[in-house]
N, C-alpha and C positions, 0 to 999 in steps of 0.2 A: 460556518464562516470562521475565518482566522482572526486573531487579535487585531490585525491591521484593517480588517473589514473588507479584504479583497479575497475572492476565491482563487486558489491556486490554479484551478482549471481555466480561469479567465486569462491569467498570465500566460499559461501554456498555449491557449488558443491564439492569442495575439502574436506570440513568438512564432508559432507554427505558420501563421498566415504571412508574417513578414519574411520568413525564411523560405517558404515553399517555392516562390517564383524565382528568386535570385540564385539560390544555391544549386539548382540543377546544373548550371554551367559555371558556377563560381569555384575556382580551385582554391581550396583552403590549405594553408600551411599549418605546421604544427603550432606556430605562435598564434595563428588565427583561432585554432581550436582551443588553446589555452585561454585566450581572451574571452571567447564565447562562454566557456565554462565558468570563468570568474564572474562575468556579467550575470549569468544565470544564478549563481550562488548568491550574489549580492541582492538580486531581486527576491529570491526565496527567503533570505534572511530578513529582508524588509517585510515580507508578507507574514512570516511565521513569528518574527520577533524573538526576543531572548527566551531562554529556558530557565525555569526556577527549580533549583535542586537544594533542598534543605534550607530554604530561606535565602539562598544566594543566587543571583542572576548571572548567567553566562551566555556567550554566543553558542548557537548550535553548531555541531561539527558537520562536515560535509555528508557523512553517512547518515546522520540523524535527519538532515534536510531531505536527502533522497528517500528515506523511509517515510517521511511525512507526506511526500508528494508521490503518488503512484504512477504518474505519467512518465513517458520516456524523456530522457534529457535532450537538450537542444541538438547535441551532436548526432544522436540517434535519429532525430527527426530529419536532419539534413541528409544523412545517409539514406534513409528511407525515400526521401524525395528524389535523390539521384537514381536509386534503383527503379523507382516508378517511372522516371523519365526514360531510362534505358529500356525498360520493358516496352514502353510506348514506341520507341525507335525501332525495336526489333520487329514489332507487329506492323509497322508502316509499309506501304507499297514502295517499290523500288524507284518510282518516278517522283516521289515527294522530296522536296528540297532538303529537309533535315537528314533524310536517309542518304541522299546523294552526297552531302557534305562529309558524312562519316564513311 
């Protein structure tokens, strides 16, 4: 458990479930990706809390937060969801509606 009492895997699971359905068709811009990354880092900082070095407390850097959490970041999860959806479309029969649209 982390100092905040929340498992990082729980946060990742919730984020993945929220993003898995909408992001297959959602066109993200560069600013959207930046905002999602900022949001993710805020949550991870809340989960892991400050870092104590030599008796002084400080915020963890982005790289330290990534090192503490071994799961893929939210942008990679979105990209994987899109690739999964594309793979599904390729395997669909020609008469199915999503395949006809593309």
